N, C-alpha and C positions, 0 to 999 in steps of 0.2 A: 249255795244258790243262785249268787249274781254270776259265778262263771258259767253256770249253767245256762243263764238266760241269755248272756252273751254270745255263748254257741249255739243256740236254738235262733238267736237272731240273724246270725251270720249263715246259720243253715237255709234258713228262710229265706233271704235275700237268694241263696246261690240256686235253691230249688225253684224258686219264680223266674230266675234267669234260665234255668233249663228249660223248663216247661215252654217260655217264650221263644227260645232260640234253638231247641231241638230239633231234630231231623225228622220228616215225614216216616209214618209207619211201613212206606214203602222204598225208603230210601237204601242206596246202593250199600255194598258192603264196606267201600271206601269212605261214604260220608259217615255211615256206621261207625267207623273206626276214628274218624276227627272227631265225631261227637265223643267218644268216650274217651278220648284223650284229651278234649277240652275239659269234660266232667272233671277227669282225673286232676287238671289244672286249677279247675275253679275249688275243688276241695282241698288242696294244697293252700290255696290260696286262703282259704276261709280259716284253715287252722292257723296259717301265720299271722292273719290279723286278728285273731283271737287272741293268741302270745301275745302280740303287741300291745293290744288293747290291756289287757291283764299286766302286762310288764310297764306300762306306764302311770296304771292305777298304785302299783306298788311304789313305784319310783318317785311319784308325785301326789301324796294323798291328799292337799289340800287340794289340787285340782281335781282329784278324783271325787271329793265331796261335791263340787260346783257341778260335776258331771253327772253325778246321781248315785255313785257306786259308793255305798257307805260301808265297806267292809274295810277300812283304813281309817275309819273317822278319828281315831284316839291317835295318829300318828302325825307327824309333820315332816316337809321335805328334807333331806340330809344334804348342805350344801357344803360339808368339809371336802375336803381333797378326795377323800375315798368315796364319797356320797357322789361326787361329780365323776370321778373317774369309772364307777359302776354306771354312771347314766350315758354315758358315752359310749361305753363297751358296749352296751345294748342297743343302741340306736347304731352303730356299724355291725355289730352282729346282725341285726335284723335287716340293714341294708345288703348284706353278702347274700343272706337267705334270699332276699328279694329277687335279686341278681340270678339266681339259680332256676327262676321261675319261667316258663315260656309266655310271658304277657299276651304275645297276640293270638295264644290259645284261648286264654279267657274269654268269657262271655263281654260284652260290650260295657255294661254295668261294673263288672269287676276289673275290666282295664281301666276306668275312671277310678276305682277305688284305689287301685295298686300305684296310678299316676298321682292320687292324694296322699297315700303312703309314703312313697319315695321321697316327695317334696317334705312331707314334714319331718323324717328322719333326716335328709340331708339338710333341712335347717336345723336341727338339734345340732348337728355336727358343728355347723358353722357358727353357731351361736356359742358354743362351748369353747371351740377353738379359736374362733376368728374375732368375734364380737366379744365374748370375754364379759358379759354384763356385770357377773359374779364380782369381778376384779373393780369395778367404777361405776356402778348404778346402786347406791343405798336403796333405792326403792324395791328392789328384788325381796329384799329382807323385812322392810317395812311390810310391802304388801303380802306376803306369806304370812306374817303375823297378825295381821289384822284379819285377813282372809280365813286364817285357820280356825279364829273363832267366830269369825260373823258366819262362815259357812254352816256350821251345825247347828246355830241356833236361829238364822233366818226364815226358816222354812220347817214347816212341822211334817217332815219325812219320816218321824219315829215319835214314838212317846218322848213328853219332855226329859222325866227321870234321865232316859238312856241318852240323849243330845247331851245333857247338863254333865254325864259322867264323860262322853268324849271330849267337851270341852274342858274340864279340868283335866283330863289327861294331855291335851295340847297346851294347856296354861303352863303345865309342868315343864314343857318341852320349847316353850319359846326362849328361856333364857338362853338355852345353847345354841338357838338359831341366831341370837342377837350377837353373841362371844365368835361364832362363826362369821357375822357380818364383820365384826372388828378383826378379826385373822385375814380375812380374805381381801377386805378392800385395800386399794393401795391411793392412799389420799393424792397422790400426784398424778392421777388420771381421773379421779372424780371431780368431775364439773362443780363449781362452786353452786349453782342453781338446784341442783339434786342435792348437795348437803343442806342444803338452807331449807330445802322443801321438807326432806326426810325430816331436819330438827324440829319443825312445828307441827309434822305429823305423827313423830314418834310415840305420843302419850297416846294418841287415839284409841291404841288398842286396849288401855286400862278404860274408856270410856264404853268399849263394848261389854268389858266384864261389870262393870258398875249398871249399866242400862239394861244389857240382855240377860245377863247372868247372876249376879248376886242379889236380883229381887225374887229369884226362884229359887234360893236356898232351901226355904223350907220344905221344898217336893222331894229334898233327899235325907236319909238316913242322918241318924247323927253323927256317925263314922263319918260319911260322905261329907257333911258339913263342915267338920273338922280339916279334911282333907281339901275343901275348897277354901278356905281360911286360911291353911298354910301356902297352898297354891298361889293365892292372891297376894300374899304377902311377899313371897318369892317373887312374882313378878313384877310387883312395883319396885321391888329392890332392882331386879335387874333393867327395867326400864329407865329407873333413875342413872343407873351406873351409865346406862348406854348413851342415853341424854348429854351426860356428862362428858362422855366420849365425844360424842357429834359437836358439840358446843366449844369444847377446849381443845380436840384434836383433828377433827377431819373437816371442820370449815374453814379453821385458818390456813390450813396446809392444802385445802381441795385447789389444784391446777389446772385439772383437766378442760379440754375444750368440749362444750356439748355439742360442736357440729361434728358430723362422722365423717362427713367428706365424700365426694363422689363414690370411690371403689366400693365402699361399706354400704354406703347409700343405695347402689345398683344391685348391689347382691342381694340385702334385706329386702328391697322391694320385690324383688323378682320371686322370694320365698314368699314376704308375705302375701301378695298379691296374688299369684300363680297366674297372673295377667298375660294378656297377649300383646299389650301396651308396654312400651319402653316408656323409662321418663322423657325421652325427647318428644315420644307420641302425646305423652300427657300433657307435657308445656302446651304443646302445640294447639291442641284441642281446646285446654283451658283458657287459654288466651284467644282463640276465638270465639269461644263459648261468651267470654268475657266481656267482648266488645260487642256481639251480637245480641246480648240479653241487656245490657246497658240500652242500646237502641233503640229496642221495643219497650225497654221502661220509659224512654223518654218520651216515645211515642204515646204511651197510655198518660203520661203527665201533661201533654198539650192536651188530652181529649177531657180531662177531669178537671182541670184548672183554666179552660176554656170559658172566658168572661167572667172568671171569679173576681171580686176586688183585691185588691193586693198581690194579683198575683205574678211572679216574675217575665222577663221577657222570653219569647219561647217561639225564637225563630224557627224555621224549618230545617237550615243549616247552622246548629249552634256552634258556640266555643264550647271548650271544655269546660269553663266554667257556667256557661247558660244551661248546657247539660246537666250538671250537677245540680244547681238550685233550681231547676225544675223538678226533676225527681224529687229531691228532699221535699220541694213544698208539696208536691203529691202524696209523697208517703207520710207527710205530718197530718193530713185528711185520715190517712188509715190507723194513725197511734192514736187520735181523738177517738176514735171508737172503741174503748177498752172496757172491758168488765169492771164492776165494781172490785173492791177490795176484798167483800166477801162473798164472792159470786164465781171464782176461777171455776170452781171443783164443778157448780152448775152449769158453767157454760162449756167445760169440756165435755161433760156427761152429754148434753144438748148435742153438740158438735158430733161425737162418735154416734151417736143415734141417726144423726142426720147424712153423715157420710156411709153408714150402715146399709140405710134406706137407700140412696142412690145407687149402691152397688147393687143391690137387690132388685131395685125397679129397672135400671139397665141391663141386667144379668150380665155381669162383666167378669165374673168369676165364681165359683162355688164358694160358697160362704160356710164357715165351721157351722157346726152342729150343737154349738153351744157358746152363749156370750163369754168375752172376756171378762172380767170382775175388776171392776172401779174400785180402786181403793185409796184412801188417802197415804200420800208419801211419806215414809217415816221422817220424822223431823230431823236427824241426823244430816238428810239428804235434800231437803229443803233449800230454797233460795237461789238454785243453781238454773233449773229450768221447771217450764209449767209441768210436764207431764214426762213418764217415759215408760217403755213396755218392759217388763220384770216376769221371764220366762224363766221355769224350771229347766235342771239340767237336762240333756236328752234321756237320761235313763230313769229320771223321776217321772214319768208319764203320767203317774196317777196326780200329780199335784195341779192346780190352776196356773193359768196365767193371768198376771195382774196388769192392768193400766194403772199406773200412779199416777196421781195428780197432787200437784201441791198447794195447799192454802197459802196466803201472805204469812210468813211468820209475823208472830202477835210483837214483836220488840222491834219491827220495820217503822223507821219515822215515813212522814208522808211523801219527802224527795225520793226515798227508797223503792217505796210503794210506785209513786208515779214511772220511775225510770224503767223500773220491770214491767210494767205492763203495758207502757208502750211499744216495746220489745213482744211482749207476749200479748197482742192486743186481740181482738175478737175473731179476726181473719187467720192471725196465726195461730191461733187456738185451732180453728178449722184444720188447718194444714197439721198441726202436730197430731191431732185425732187421725188423720189419715195415714200419717207417716208411722205413726207408734200402734195404732190401733187397726181400724178398719178401711183401705187393703191393705195395710202397710205390713208390718212387723209381727202383728197379732195374727193375722189370716197366713202371712207365709211361713210362719211358725207351725201353724195347725196343720198347713198341707205337708211341710216338710217331716214332720213327725211322723207320718203315715208310712213313707221310704222304709223298708226293712232293715237297709245296712245300719248296723250300730257304729261300724266304723266312720261312715259316711255323717252319723249324727252326732259324733264325739269332734271330729274334724272339720264340721260345718263351716263353710267360708263366709265370714264376715263381709265379706265384699260383694257376695252373693245377696246377701241378706240387707245391708244397707243400701246396694244399688237399687234393688227391689222397692224400698221404701221411697227412696227417692222418683224412683220411676213412676210411682202411683201416685206421686202429685201431680205429675205431668199429664198420667194418663187420666186421671180425674176431670181435669180442664179441658183435655182434649176432648171427653166427652160429655160435657156441657156442664159440669159441677159449677156452680156460681158464675154461670156465664153471665148473667145479666150484671155483674158487679165488676166493672174493670178495676175496683181497688183491690180485691182477692187476688186477682191477677197480679197485680203489683206487687202485693206482698208476697205472693208465690215466688216470682221471680227473684224478689229479694232475698227469699229462704236459699233458693238455688244456688243465687253468688255466693251466699257461704259456702257453698259443697265446691263450687268452683277456686273461690280463694283459698280453700283448705289444702287443694293439691298445689296450688302455685307457691302457697305459703312454705309447706314443706320443705320441697326440694330448694326454694328460693333460699332460704335459712340453712340448709344442711349440706348443700352444694355450691351454691353460688355467695356464700357467705352475707348474707343480707344483713344490714344493720336493722336495730329497732325501729327507726325510722321508716325504712323502706317497706317492712314489715306493716306499721300503722299505715302509713298511706294507701297499701294495697287493702285492709281490711275498712279503715273507716272512709276513707274517699272512695275507691272502687266499689266496693261490696256494701256500702251505709252501713255498717257496723255502728255500734255503739261503743264510746270509747272504753266504756268498762269490759264490756263482752270481750274487745280487742284485746285489752289488757291481758286478761285472763288467757285468751287464745295466744298470746305471745309466750306467756309462760309453759302451756302446755306443749307448743312446737319446740321451746328447749329440752322437756322432758321427755319427747315422745320423739319418733321418726318412724316414716313409713307406715304409718295408722291411719293418718288424715286425708291421705290421696283415696281411701278405701271406696269413699262415696261417691266420688267424682267416678272413678275407674270404673266402679260398680254399675252405676247407670249409664256411664257409655256402650258398656259392651252389652247393657240389657237392650239399648236403643239398637247397636248395633244387629244384635241375636234376632228382637222384632221383625227389623228390617228385612235380615237374609231370608226368614222364612214366610214372609208376604210375599217378597221377590220368587220364591219358589211355587207358594201355592196359588197366587195369583186370587182370582175372585173367588176360591174355595176356601180362601183364609177367614177364620172366624176367632174373633178376640176372646173370647169366654174359654176356647177350645184351646187355644193357644196359652194361655194363662194357667190352665189347669195342667196341660202338658209340661209347662214350664216347671212349675211348683212342686210336679210329680217326684222330680228326681232327688229330693234330699237336700237341696242348698249346696250342690256343689259348685267350685269356679265356675263361672258364668261360662267359660270357655269351653267346658267339657259340657254343660248342657245344650249349649248351641251345635257341638257335635254330635251329640246325641239324637237331637231334633232334625239335623238337617242327614243323619245318615252319614257322616262323615267317618275317617278315622280317628281315632282317638290317640291324641299327641301327647 
């Protein structure tokens, strides 16, 4: 049934493109011949795309579950040498077939999908042969183990007993995955921070069993309860054995460098972002934006602190120390306006209603026909951020999108609570409701889900999505949201500084070999982040690469695209029409959305 749905979605996409771009009834025979050739190319691409999707699902069952394909929920990925060889051969075979297609004969939308498909396949070949994360990153295995169980239990895509059966089947297979980790990982290549992090996370898979699976054991037959008990015992034994290996073998011998270096970074950045901006472009823009934003923040500080008792010196031409002190003093005014410990959820609900009402009043973009559902954040995810957008997989279209909001953990002391709420103050909560809810992630996801290409839904661009969410923060201010509150603009700019700093931090660490001191200077001094937040980001940048720039690169390309369309349309430019058209493309990398909007060749 799922295979049929995939095929129908791809054929639907093809039919829409053909209908939009087919020849007029009185076209010449030459035009008719070209249209027929294009139609054949589109049909061939649709068939190839369908096989690519099905191949990915079969080779990566854990990812398939997250996407919404549940045919393989009782399996997990095979990272043995044989399994990796099979995946590599599949990617190379698909690339070879894609090379036989006459891409310029495809519809424009299918040209975009072909480019996205090619980039993904080339990325997989590069990851397998060059990056080789399977040989040095233990997070690959811990992430799969946890995701395998969490993915089948977190959402109600099927009756609970059915999902429990899948969870048991996966529990039985996790010990083999952990054994593959011990076989594949070369301690000399494993960075110590990766080994130590996974050693702390390893037993987390058991908490999923204890918190999400075991409490529902009575939903099973006696035979299946016995199977669950056996699988649980086997998993506990395997996790303990793996923990001993992590602590006694991997950590003491982990000698790898977490910095991936310029050559690998540039290659990964190209694949991961599919951006028109190079590393050098990103740095140049980010450094310029950092300076511009800090200057604007100082200007706001001079306004809100004027004539206030105890305010620092605020000269028109400040020194670095004076600028820093002025902005920090102004931010203290914003930090002081924070919700009560037990009122965070209510503040987020009110903020989401406020931003949604503003979008409706100003008619900025077509609103979804149903509201995102506000839920309490699951307990094990609390304490990191106030809120996030929790969307279902692209094939789980019948499921709800949640705006998850975190109450303050009950075991936090007053100092922890105050530090958390200073960062996530009332104005920051307004920004988060824009970013995660409306008109940010939730609204963008609702629009993007309407695009008929399943391939594009599965390979949707994180850069498009994150860039859009950051863009909406700026767009809402531009259109007058909270216009009478300069402290809101100050907090928004501080939030944007985090985006800028992420881009600089990532290449600074991985390419320029920044020390922790240099990284903390950027985050705490330049971007006004709390020390605890910056400490967490320092760990994150050691564990990841080419992901932190996603937000900044995405928003820069959104800015560029809107500017280009405005220049083309002049007085005919309409903001709502622009937003609706941009979001109608199903979240491809922004460069492709720009080419579609401007009727430029698809590169």
